[in-house]
ZADO-1210 file (C-alpha; in nm, 4 decimals, padded with zeros to 6 digits):
<atoms>
<atom x="10.7615" y="08.8175" z="07.6094" code="MET" pos="1"/>
<atom x="10.9811" y="09.1278" z="07.6058" code="LEU" pos="2"/>
<atom x="10.8708" y="09.4804" z="07.6825" code="ALA" pos="3"/>
<atom x="11.0226" y="09.7925" z="07.5350" code="GLU" pos="4"/>
<atom x="11.1758" y="10.0962" z="07.7010" code="LYS" pos="5"/>
<atom x="10.9613" y="10.4029" z="07.7449" code="GLY" pos="6"/>
<atom x="10.8935" y="10.7154" z="07.9439" code="GLU" pos="7"/>
<atom x="10.6608" y="10.7804" z="08.2345" code="ALA" pos="8"/>
<atom x="10.4765" y="11.1081" z="08.2771" code="LYS" pos="9"/>
<atom x="10.6830" y="11.4084" z="08.3864" code="LEU" pos="10"/>
<atom x="10.9482" y="11.2735" z="08.1509" code="GLU" pos="11"/>
<atom x="11.0955" y="11.0262" z="08.3989" code="LEU" pos="12"/>
<atom x="11.3009" y="10.8009" z="08.1755" code="PHE" pos="13"/>
<atom x="11.3130" y="10.4266" z="08.2352" code="TYR" pos="14"/>
<atom x="11.4244" y="10.1094" z="08.0639" code="ARG" pos="15"/>
<atom x="11.2038" y="09.8032" z="08.0717" code="GLU" pos="16"/>
<atom x="11.2941" y="09.4489" z="07.9711" code="SER" pos="17"/>
<atom x="11.2449" y="09.0827" z="08.0510" code="GLY" pos="18"/>
<atom x="10.9310" y="08.8748" z="08.0945" code="ASP" pos="19"/>
<atom x="10.6339" y="09.1043" z="08.1604" code="VAL" pos="20"/>
<atom x="10.4410" y="08.8076" z="08.3040" code="ARG" pos="21"/>
<atom x="10.7012" y="08.7592" z="08.5797" code="ALA" pos="22"/>
<atom x="10.7368" y="08.9484" z="08.9112" code="PRO" pos="23"/>
<atom x="10.8457" y="09.3101" z="08.8789" code="LEU" pos="24"/>
<atom x="11.2098" y="09.3774" z="08.9685" code="LEU" pos="25"/>
<atom x="11.2830" y="09.7498" z="09.0168" code="VAL" pos="26"/>
<atom x="11.6408" y="09.8834" z="09.0346" code="PHE" pos="27"/>
<atom x="11.7186" y="10.2288" z="09.1802" code="LEU" pos="28"/>
<atom x="12.0700" y="10.3562" z="09.1103" code="HIS" pos="29"/>
<atom x="12.3013" y="10.5647" z="09.3261" code="GLY" pos="30"/>
<atom x="12.3823" y="10.9336" z="09.3094" code="GLY" pos="31"/>
<atom x="12.6009" y="11.0591" z="09.0260" code="GLY" pos="32"/>
<atom x="12.5326" y="10.7595" z="08.8011" code="VAL" pos="33"/>
<atom x="12.2163" y="10.6406" z="08.6265" code="SER" pos="34"/>
<atom x="12.0374" y="10.3236" z="08.5201" code="GLY" pos="35"/>
<atom x="12.3412" y="10.1882" z="08.3325" code="TRP" pos="36"/>
<atom x="12.4994" y="10.0830" z="08.6627" code="MET" pos="37"/>
<atom x="12.2553" y="09.7886" z="08.6695" code="TRP" pos="38"/>
<atom x="12.3535" y="09.6360" z="08.3326" code="GLU" pos="39"/>
<atom x="12.4966" y="09.3192" z="08.4894" code="ASN" pos="40"/>
<atom x="12.1870" y="09.2695" z="08.7002" code="GLN" pos="41"/>
<atom x="11.9395" y="09.3333" z="08.4182" code="VAL" pos="42"/>
<atom x="12.1204" y="09.0907" z="08.1882" code="GLU" pos="43"/>
<atom x="12.1119" y="08.8232" z="08.4581" code="TYR" pos="44"/>
<atom x="11.7455" y="08.8741" z="08.5556" code="PHE" pos="45"/>
<atom x="11.5779" y="08.8644" z="08.2152" code="GLN" pos="46"/>
<atom x="11.3474" y="08.5931" z="08.3508" code="HIS" pos="47"/>
<atom x="11.1928" y="08.8728" z="08.5615" code="TYR" pos="48"/>
<atom x="11.0164" y="09.1913" z="08.4515" code="HIS" pos="49"/>
<atom x="11.2974" y="09.4468" z="08.4983" code="CYS" pos="50"/>
<atom x="11.2330" y="09.8174" z="08.5426" code="LEU" pos="51"/>
<atom x="11.5281" y="10.0581" z="08.5631" code="VAL" pos="52"/>
<atom x="11.4467" y="10.4307" z="08.5906" code="PRO" pos="53"/>
<atom x="11.6928" y="10.7172" z="08.5680" code="ASP" pos="54"/>
<atom x="11.6232" y="10.9081" z="08.8887" code="LEU" pos="55"/>
<atom x="11.5349" y="11.2796" z="08.8711" code="PRO" pos="56"/>
<atom x="11.8448" y="11.4932" z="08.8219" code="GLY" pos="57"/>
<atom x="12.0328" y="11.2002" z="08.6653" code="HIS" pos="58"/>
<atom x="12.0927" y="11.0573" z="08.3203" code="GLY" pos="59"/>
<atom x="11.8007" y="11.1053" z="08.0848" code="ARG" pos="60"/>
<atom x="11.5816" y="11.2365" z="08.3684" code="SER" pos="61"/>
<atom x="11.8276" y="11.5180" z="08.4400" code="SER" pos="62"/>
<atom x="11.5779" y="11.7984" z="08.3760" code="GLU" pos="63"/>
<atom x="11.3523" y="11.6884" z="08.6641" code="ILE" pos="64"/>
<atom x="11.4303" y="11.8519" z="08.9989" code="SER" pos="65"/>
<atom x="11.5592" y="11.6089" z="09.2593" code="PHE" pos="66"/>
<atom x="11.4258" y="11.5310" z="09.6036" code="SER" pos="67"/>
<atom x="11.3933" y="11.1970" z="09.7777" code="ILE" pos="68"/>
<atom x="11.0192" y="11.2362" z="09.8383" code="CYS" pos="69"/>
<atom x="10.9536" y="11.3635" z="09.4864" code="GLY" pos="70"/>
<atom x="11.1550" y="11.0794" z="09.3339" code="SER" pos="71"/>
<atom x="10.9671" y="10.8293" z="09.5489" code="SER" pos="72"/>
<atom x="10.6317" y="10.9587" z="09.4261" code="GLU" pos="73"/>
<atom x="10.7378" y="10.9229" z="09.0617" code="LEU" pos="74"/>
<atom x="10.8700" y="10.5696" z="09.1163" code="ILE" pos="75"/>
<atom x="10.5540" y="10.4679" z="09.3025" code="ILE" pos="76"/>
<atom x="10.3405" y="10.5949" z="09.0150" code="ASP" pos="77"/>
<atom x="10.5558" y="10.4023" z="08.7670" code="LEU" pos="78"/>
<atom x="10.5388" y="10.0801" z="08.9696" code="MET" pos="79"/>
<atom x="10.1621" y="10.1036" z="09.0058" code="LYS" pos="80"/>
<atom x="10.1281" y="10.1166" z="08.6288" code="ARG" pos="81"/>
<atom x="10.3703" y="09.8312" z="08.5659" code="LYS" pos="82"/>
<atom x="10.3050" y="09.5856" z="08.8504" code="ALA" pos="83"/>
<atom x="09.9457" y="09.4884" z="08.7594" code="SER" pos="84"/>
<atom x="09.9019" y="09.2890" z="09.0780" code="GLY" pos="85"/>
<atom x="10.2328" y="09.1029" z="09.0472" code="LYS" pos="86"/>
<atom x="10.4901" y="09.0634" z="09.3264" code="PRO" pos="87"/>
<atom x="10.7272" y="09.3615" z="09.3421" code="VAL" pos="88"/>
<atom x="11.0946" y="09.3393" z="09.4363" code="ILE" pos="89"/>
<atom x="11.2644" y="09.6745" z="09.5032" code="LEU" pos="90"/>
<atom x="11.6443" y="09.7090" z="09.4982" code="ILE" pos="91"/>
<atom x="11.8269" y="10.0303" z="09.5784" code="GLY" pos="92"/>
<atom x="12.1908" y="10.1320" z="09.6005" code="PHE" pos="93"/>
<atom x="12.3107" y="10.4302" z="09.8082" code="SER" pos="94"/>
<atom x="12.0874" y="10.7254" z="09.7103" code="LEU" pos="95"/>
<atom x="11.8534" y="10.4746" z="09.5446" code="GLY" pos="96"/>
<atom x="11.8452" y="10.2773" z="09.8698" code="ALA" pos="97"/>
<atom x="11.7311" y="10.5888" z="10.0567" code="GLN" pos="98"/>
<atom x="11.4543" y="10.6340" z="09.8010" code="ILE" pos="99"/>
<atom x="11.3616" y="10.2679" z="09.8430" code="ALA" pos="100"/>
<atom x="11.3244" y="10.3195" z="10.2187" code="LEU" pos="101"/>
<atom x="11.1031" y="10.6216" z="10.1537" code="GLN" pos="102"/>
<atom x="10.8876" y="10.4182" z="09.9151" code="ILE" pos="103"/>
<atom x="10.8510" y="10.1389" z="10.1717" code="LEU" pos="104"/>
<atom x="10.7206" y="10.3919" z="10.4230" code="SER" pos="105"/>
<atom x="10.4880" y="10.5688" z="10.1776" code="MET" pos="106"/>
<atom x="10.3407" y="10.2477" z="10.0310" code="GLN" pos="107"/>
<atom x="10.3753" y="09.9929" z="10.3128" code="PRO" pos="108"/>
<atom x="10.1909" y="09.7104" z="10.1343" code="GLN" pos="109"/>
<atom x="10.3177" y="09.7621" z="09.7802" code="MET" pos="110"/>
<atom x="10.6584" y="09.5909" z="09.8009" code="ILE" pos="111"/>
<atom x="10.7054" y="09.2200" z="09.8668" code="ASP" pos="112"/>
<atom x="11.0852" y="09.2066" z="09.8905" code="TYR" pos="113"/>
<atom x="11.3424" y="09.4840" z="09.9217" code="ALA" pos="114"/>
<atom x="11.7210" y="09.4966" z="09.9188" code="ILE" pos="115"/>
<atom x="11.8711" y="09.8109" z="10.0680" code="ILE" pos="116"/>
<atom x="12.2390" y="09.8373" z="09.9758" code="ASN" pos="117"/>
<atom x="12.4586" y="10.1004" z="10.1435" code="SER" pos="118"/>
<atom x="12.1944" y="10.3462" z="10.2637" code="ALA" pos="119"/>
<atom x="12.3059" y="10.6361" z="10.4827" code="LEU" pos="120"/>
<atom x="12.0424" y="10.7115" z="10.7491" code="VAL" pos="121"/>
<atom x="12.2539" y="10.9076" z="10.9978" code="ARG" pos="122"/>
<atom x="12.2431" y="11.2785" z="10.9054" code="PRO" pos="123"/>
<atom x="12.5786" y="11.4501" z="10.8699" code="VAL" pos="124"/>
<atom x="12.6047" y="11.7548" z="11.0997" code="PRO" pos="125"/>
<atom x="12.6099" y="12.0932" z="10.9206" code="LEU" pos="126"/>
<atom x="12.5619" y="11.9246" z="10.5818" code="ALA" pos="127"/>
<atom x="12.3015" y="12.1745" z="10.4632" code="ARG" pos="128"/>
<atom x="12.5335" y="12.4653" z="10.5393" code="HIS" pos="129"/>
<atom x="12.8570" y="12.3218" z="10.3998" code="LEU" pos="130"/>
<atom x="12.7539" y="12.1377" z="10.0825" code="ILE" pos="131"/>
<atom x="12.6646" y="12.4463" z="09.8769" code="GLY" pos="132"/>
<atom x="12.9976" y="12.6285" z="09.9201" code="PRO" pos="133"/>
<atom x="13.1967" y="12.3065" z="09.8772" code="MET" pos="134"/>
<atom x="13.0213" y="12.2119" z="09.5519" code="VAL" pos="135"/>
<atom x="13.0662" y="12.5605" z="09.4071" code="ARG" pos="136"/>
<atom x="13.4398" y="12.5432" z="09.4848" code="MET" pos="137"/>
<atom x="13.5001" y="12.1938" z="09.3452" code="THR" pos="138"/>
<atom x="13.2367" y="12.1431" z="09.0748" code="HIS" pos="139"/>
<atom x="13.4778" y="12.2260" z="08.7933" code="GLY" pos="140"/>
<atom x="13.7049" y="11.9381" z="08.8933" code="LEU" pos="141"/>
<atom x="13.4453" y="11.6881" z="08.7750" code="ALA" pos="142"/>
<atom x="13.5139" y="11.7866" z="08.4143" code="LYS" pos="143"/>
<atom x="13.8766" y="11.6744" z="08.4432" code="HIS" pos="144"/>
<atom x="13.9097" y="11.3117" z="08.3350" code="ARG" pos="145"/>
<atom x="14.1805" y="11.2374" z="08.5899" code="GLY" pos="146"/>
<atom x="13.9635" y="11.3500" z="08.8803" code="PHE" pos="147"/>
<atom x="13.6622" y="11.1628" z="08.7413" code="SER" pos="148"/>
<atom x="13.8690" y="10.8468" z="08.7083" code="ARG" pos="149"/>
<atom x="13.9578" y="10.8652" z="09.0776" code="LEU" pos="150"/>
<atom x="13.5911" y="10.8998" z="09.1672" code="GLN" pos="151"/>
<atom x="13.4963" y="10.6177" z="08.9312" code="ALA" pos="152"/>
<atom x="13.7550" y="10.3899" z="09.0896" code="LYS" pos="153"/>
<atom x="13.6050" y="10.4481" z="09.4339" code="GLN" pos="154"/>
<atom x="13.2657" y="10.3422" z="09.2950" code="LEU" pos="155"/>
<atom x="13.4101" y="10.0365" z="09.1147" code="TYR" pos="156"/>
<atom x="13.3101" y="10.1794" z="08.7771" code="ILE" pos="157"/>
<atom x="13.5121" y="09.9902" z="08.5161" code="GLY" pos="158"/>
<atom x="13.6609" y="10.1196" z="08.1937" code="GLU" pos="159"/>
<atom x="13.3619" y="09.9907" z="07.9960" code="ASP" pos="160"/>
<atom x="13.1278" y="10.2218" z="08.1898" code="LEU" pos="161"/>
<atom x="13.3617" y="10.5131" z="08.2550" code="PHE" pos="162"/>
<atom x="13.2657" y="10.7177" z="07.9487" code="GLU" pos="163"/>
<atom x="12.8959" y="10.7082" z="08.0400" code="ALA" pos="164"/>
<atom x="12.9848" y="10.8122" z="08.3950" code="TYR" pos="165"/>
<atom x="13.2149" y="11.0925" z="08.2781" code="TYR" pos="166"/>
<atom x="12.9690" y="11.2397" z="08.0288" code="GLN" pos="167"/>
<atom x="12.6850" y="11.2443" z="08.2810" code="GLU" pos="168"/>
<atom x="12.9139" y="11.3966" z="08.5449" code="THR" pos="169"/>
<atom x="13.0078" y="11.6769" z="08.3060" code="CYS" pos="170"/>
<atom x="12.6429" y="11.7504" z="08.2285" code="ARG" pos="171"/>
<atom x="12.5265" y="11.7667" z="08.5907" code="MET" pos="172"/>
<atom x="12.4636" y="12.1218" z="08.7075" code="LYS" pos="173"/>
<atom x="12.6109" y="12.2443" z="09.0340" code="ALA" pos="174"/>
<atom x="12.2649" y="12.3280" z="09.1705" code="ALA" pos="175"/>
<atom x="12.1450" y="11.9734" z="09.0973" code="THR" pos="176"/>
<atom x="12.4463" y="11.8249" z="09.2730" code="LEU" pos="177"/>
<atom x="12.3802" y="12.0439" z="09.5761" code="VAL" pos="178"/>
<atom x="12.0195" y="11.9197" z="09.5925" code="ASP" pos="179"/>
<atom x="12.1292" y="11.5566" z="09.5637" code="ILE" pos="180"/>
<atom x="12.4014" y="11.5808" z="09.8278" code="LEU" pos="181"/>
<atom x="12.1856" y="11.7730" z="10.0732" code="GLN" pos="182"/>
<atom x="11.9053" y="11.5175" z="10.0447" code="GLU" pos="183"/>
<atom x="12.1525" y="11.2306" z="10.0721" code="ASN" pos="184"/>
<atom x="12.3435" y="11.3608" z="10.3736" code="MET" pos="185"/>
<atom x="12.0410" y="11.4705" z="10.5774" code="THR" pos="186"/>
<atom x="11.8244" y="11.1617" z="10.5191" code="PHE" pos="187"/>
<atom x="11.6825" y="10.9770" z="10.8198" code="GLN" pos="188"/>
<atom x="11.4825" y="10.6567" z="10.8541" code="ILE" pos="189"/>
<atom x="11.1206" y="10.7433" z="10.7648" code="PRO" pos="190"/>
<atom x="10.8902" y="10.7309" z="11.0657" code="GLU" pos="191"/>
<atom x="10.6453" y="10.4948" z="10.8955" code="GLN" pos="192"/>
<atom x="10.9011" y="10.2382" z="10.7746" code="LEU" pos="193"/>
<atom x="10.7947" y="09.9947" z="11.0466" code="HIS" pos="194"/>
<atom x="10.4519" y="09.9650" z="10.8786" code="ARG" pos="195"/>
<atom x="10.5955" y="09.8049" z="10.5653" code="SER" pos="196"/>
<atom x="10.4989" y="09.4425" z="10.5063" code="THR" pos="197"/>
<atom x="10.8043" y="09.3785" z="10.2858" code="ALA" pos="198"/>
<atom x="11.0823" y="09.1397" z="10.3722" code="LYS" pos="199"/>
<atom x="11.3880" y="09.3650" z="10.3828" code="ILE" pos="200"/>
<atom x="11.7530" y="09.2734" z="10.3406" code="LEU" pos="201"/>
<atom x="12.0088" y="09.5409" z="10.4266" code="VAL" pos="202"/>
<atom x="12.3589" y="09.4972" z="10.2858" code="THR" pos="203"/>
<atom x="12.6736" y="09.6990" z="10.3508" code="VAL" pos="204"/>
<atom x="13.0361" y="09.6532" z="10.2494" code="GLY" pos="205"/>
<atom x="13.2877" y="09.5494" z="10.5117" code="GLU" pos="206"/>
<atom x="13.5225" y="09.8275" z="10.3933" code="LYS" pos="207"/>
<atom x="13.2622" y="10.1030" z="10.4018" code="GLU" pos="208"/>
<atom x="13.2795" y="10.3853" z="10.6530" code="LYS" pos="209"/>
<atom x="13.1708" y="10.3131" z="11.0090" code="LYS" pos="210"/>
<atom x="12.8715" y="10.5455" z="10.9666" code="MET" pos="211"/>
<atom x="12.7417" y="10.3245" z="10.6842" code="MET" pos="212"/>
<atom x="12.7660" y="10.0077" z="10.8926" code="ARG" pos="213"/>
<atom x="12.5901" y="10.1814" z="11.1802" code="LYS" pos="214"/>
<atom x="12.3208" y="10.2966" z="10.9390" code="SER" pos="215"/>
<atom x="12.2618" y="09.9357" z="10.8325" code="ALA" pos="216"/>
<atom x="12.2138" y="09.8361" z="11.1963" code="ALA" pos="217"/>
<atom x="11.9747" y="10.1278" z="11.2520" code="ASP" pos="218"/>
<atom x="11.7560" y="10.0199" z="10.9607" code="ILE" pos="219"/>
<atom x="11.7428" y="09.6613" z="11.0840" code="ALA" pos="220"/>
<atom x="11.6413" y="09.7790" z="11.4306" code="ALA" pos="221"/>
<atom x="11.3540" y="09.9812" z="11.2862" code="SER" pos="222"/>
<atom x="11.1739" y="09.6957" z="11.1077" code="HIS" pos="223"/>
<atom x="11.0638" y="09.3548" z="11.2336" code="ARG" pos="224"/>
<atom x="11.1212" y="09.1697" z="10.9041" code="SER" pos="225"/>
<atom x="11.4673" y="09.3013" z="10.8293" code="CYS" pos="226"/>
<atom x="11.8067" y="09.1315" z="10.8196" code="GLU" pos="227"/>
<atom x="12.1586" y="09.2695" z="10.7737" code="VAL" pos="228"/>
<atom x="12.4467" y="09.1176" z="10.5776" code="ARG" pos="229"/>
<atom x="12.7979" y="09.2630" z="10.5848" code="VAL" pos="230"/>
<atom x="12.9657" y="09.1791" z="10.2546" code="LEU" pos="231"/>
<atom x="13.3366" y="09.0938" z="10.2983" code="PRO" pos="232"/>
<atom x="13.6264" y="09.2683" z="10.1264" code="GLN" pos="233"/>
<atom x="13.4220" y="09.5335" z="09.9473" code="VAL" pos="234"/>
<atom x="13.3508" y="09.9028" z="09.9935" code="GLY" pos="235"/>
<atom x="13.0740" y="10.1272" z="09.8604" code="HIS" pos="236"/>
<atom x="12.9479" y="09.9755" z="09.5360" code="GLY" pos="237"/>
<atom x="12.9080" y="09.5980" z="09.5543" code="VAL" pos="238"/>
<atom x="12.6650" y="09.5794" z="09.2543" code="PRO" pos="239"/>
<atom x="12.9509" y="09.7035" z="09.0353" code="LEU" pos="240"/>
<atom x="13.2426" y="09.5546" z="09.2278" code="ALA" pos="241"/>
<atom x="13.1033" y="09.2024" z="09.2616" code="GLN" pos="242"/>
<atom x="12.8006" y="09.1761" z="09.0299" code="PRO" pos="243"/>
<atom x="12.7878" y="08.7947" z="09.0373" code="GLU" pos="244"/>
<atom x="12.7742" y="08.7954" z="09.4166" code="LEU" pos="245"/>
<atom x="12.5095" y="09.0655" z="09.4231" code="PHE" pos="246"/>
<atom x="12.2973" y="08.8757" z="09.1708" code="ASN" pos="247"/>
<atom x="12.3186" y="08.5644" z="09.3887" code="GLU" pos="248"/>
<atom x="12.2141" y="08.7674" z="09.6929" code="ILE" pos="249"/>
<atom x="11.9082" y="08.9015" z="09.5100" code="ILE" pos="250"/>
<atom x="11.8097" y="08.5541" z="09.3867" code="GLU" pos="251"/>
<atom x="11.8531" y="08.3976" z="09.7294" code="ALA" pos="252"/>
<atom x="11.6548" y="08.6691" z="09.9071" code="TRP" pos="253"/>
<atom x="11.3637" y="08.6432" z="09.6663" code="ILE" pos="254"/>
<atom x="11.3603" y="08.2661" z="09.7136" code="ARG" pos="255"/>
<atom x="11.3924" y="08.2916" z="10.0927" code="ASP" pos="256"/>
</atoms>
């Protein structure tokens, strides 16, 4: 049985597909992209009930103000309406992984399995003071295709997805980008994360920055049912860089 896409209250846009009788599989995308980054995963997991929201400030939810706590509340509300007592698997990448950690702390018994991919949990010094001026100076560069292609390459965004990435980048307001970056670069492990009953897998790319690998270790140390996997020969963006591998990781983690 297939469900159709729809919208939650407050105009949070989401796409819904797969078998609505199966466990709920929720995908939270990274900053600067939207739900389309999960196309390979959604296609693979049609035997699950897949839910892919566009986070506030992104994609078709771009008119909603962004904050990690506010986004978490909207996602929690959406999951409560869609789960109907079924197992819930939560998967987040980068900014979406930070939101996933926040959700795990706010609803400690709601999630059965979680995969936290490339979550920064070590605040960057002076981020709140520097991000605003830097964004205002460089925001215009995002509208140049050449610059956007360089950014897309770093995120492993292929040619088939580049146009979606470029158009959304051009539409993003400077103030929204400031909010996103400030939340991202000042995020810390939520104090109540240890209360979560979920089984948590933390993944990080071998070629990611040292701060990201240290963040993965910090998360694992904060929760008793958490494991870390360093993924070889990949940087920031394994769901896009190696989708087959990432799909196998999800399947294996769900099946223990």
